[in-house]
C-alpha positions in Angstrom: 104.5 -53.3 82.2 106.7 -53.5 79.6 109.9 -55.1 81.8 107.1 -57.7 82.5 106.0 -58.6 78.9 110.2 -58.9 78.3 110.3 -61.2 80.8 107.6 -63.3 80.2 108.8 -63.3 76.2 112.2 -65.0 77.4 110.5 -67.4 79.2 108.2 -68.5 76.3 110.9 -68.6 74.2 113.3 -71.0 76.7 109.8 -72.8 76.5 109.4 -73.1 72.9 106.4 -71.4 73.4 107.4 -68.9 69.9 104.4 -67.4 68.3 103.6 -66.4 72.0 106.7 -64.8 72.3 107.0 -64.0 68.9 104.0 -61.6 69.2 104.7 -60.6 72.2 108.3 -59.1 70.9 106.7 -57.8 68.2 104.1 -55.7 70.1 107.4 -54.2 71.9 109.2 -53.3 69.1 106.5 -51.4 67.7 106.8 -48.9 71.1 110.6 -49.3 70.8 111.7 -49.9 67.1 115.1 -49.6 67.6 115.6 -51.3 70.5 118.8 -54.6 69.4 117.8 -56.8 72.0 114.0 -57.1 70.9 114.8 -56.9 67.1 117.9 -60.2 68.0 115.2 -62.2 69.9 112.2 -61.9 67.2 114.9 -63.1 65.3 115.4 -66.2 67.0 111.9 -66.9 66.6 111.8 -66.3 63.2 115.1 -68.4 63.3 113.7 -70.9 64.9 109.9 -71.3 63.2 112.3 -71.6 60.2 111.8 -68.2 58.9 115.8 -67.6 57.7 115.3 -64.7 55.9 112.8 -63.1 58.3 115.4 -63.8 60.9 118.4 -62.6 58.5 116.4 -58.7 58.0 115.1 -58.4 61.8 119.6 -58.8 62.8 120.4 -56.6 59.8 118.6 -54.2 61.8 119.6 -55.2 64.9 123.3 -54.7 63.2 122.6 -51.3 61.5 121.3 -49.8 64.2 124.1 -51.4 66.9 127.2 -51.7 64.4 130.0 -52.7 67.2 127.5 -55.0 68.4 129.9 -58.5 67.8 126.7 -60.5 69.4 124.6 -59.3 66.9 127.5 -60.3 64.3 127.7 -63.6 65.9 124.1 -64.3 65.3 123.8 -63.5 61.7 126.6 -65.9 60.9 124.5 -68.2 62.8 121.9 -67.3 60.2 123.5 -67.5 58.2 125.0 -71.2 58.6 121.3 -72.5 59.1 119.9 -70.4 55.6 122.7 -73.3 53.8 121.3 -75.8 55.6 
């Protein structure tokens, strides 16, 4: 079931159905709050919706859990650039 929801969230993100994807990612995070992939994905959703501060909070949470993940730092830099614009 969780894998199915994860895949559905990915598809919804590709279709730019961000509200629906965000809802699913939030549900998945409720049961696995330290999942950095989910945090990163939800951060992306929030950024795309224009919630830049929330996106940064989420990616910072992911980095706190997995500080050696370079992809998370790339995402943080992307968010920081968007915050400047």
